N, C-alpha and C positions, 0 to 999 in steps of 0.2 A: 504494500500500500504506500503510495507516494505521500510526501509531506503535506501537499495540498488536500488530499483525501482525508488524511488523519486530522488535519485542522478543521475541515468541514464537519467531520463526524463529532469532534469535540464540541464545536459550536452548536450542533444540533442537540447534543446531550445537555449542554449548559442551558440552552433555551428551554428545553423540556423541564429541567430541574427548577429553573427560576420562573417558569411559566410566562416567558416572554414570547409574544407572537413571532413566529418563524420569519415572516416577511421583514421584520425589523432586525432580528438577531442575525439573520443570514443574508441581509441586503438583497432579498428577492423582490421582483416586481409584483405588484398587486394590480390585477387587471379586472375591472368590473364592466360587464357588457349589459347595457340597458336596452332590452329588445334588440332591434337592429338599427337603432337611431343614435346611440351614444356609446362611447368607450372612455372609461376613466383609467388612467395609468399612473400608478404611484411608483416611486423609486426608479425613475428613468435616468438615463445618462446623456440625453440629447437626441435631437432629430437628425436622422441620416438622409432622408428623402421626403419630400412633401409635394404631392400633386393632388388634384381633386379625385383621383382614382386609387391612389396608393400613398400610404404613409408608413415609413420605416423609422422605428425608434430604437436606439441603443439601450439595452438593459444588461444587468449583470450576467445573465445566462446566455447572452448573444444579441439577437435582435428580434423585435416584435414587428410583424408585418400586418398591416390593416388594409384590406381591399374593400372598395365600395364605389359609390358615385356621390358626387357633390360633397366630398369630405372636406372639412375645414377645422382648424384649431379654434375652439371656442375659448380655451383658457390654456396658458402655458406658464407654469410657475417652476421654481427651482427643482422640486421633486414631484410635481403633479402636472399631468396634461389631460385636457378634456377635448375629445374629438366628437364632432357631430356630422351627420349626413346619413346616407343609406349604407349600412355596413353589410357586406356580403361574406366576409371571412376575416378571422383573426388567427395568425399563425406565429408560433414561437420557434425561431431557428437558432440552433446552437452553433 
């Protein structure tokens, strides 16, 4: 087991023991899809691509790809993004 894997395992155990939400303890993205009209993304690391049909967002696990039509950024804050439009798909690429 590599050092990174050991560290991740220790972080998961500590989060469980301390009852800390895993998205916070492990710096994981939190993605909330509201129907097919809105996507909330927390713990992002920036926007990689932005068009009305495709939005790519960097997250700790790789990148989040949101496909749809008439997509636009409603809100963009340091750790949170709100996307609106017609959402056809959400994919997490490692």
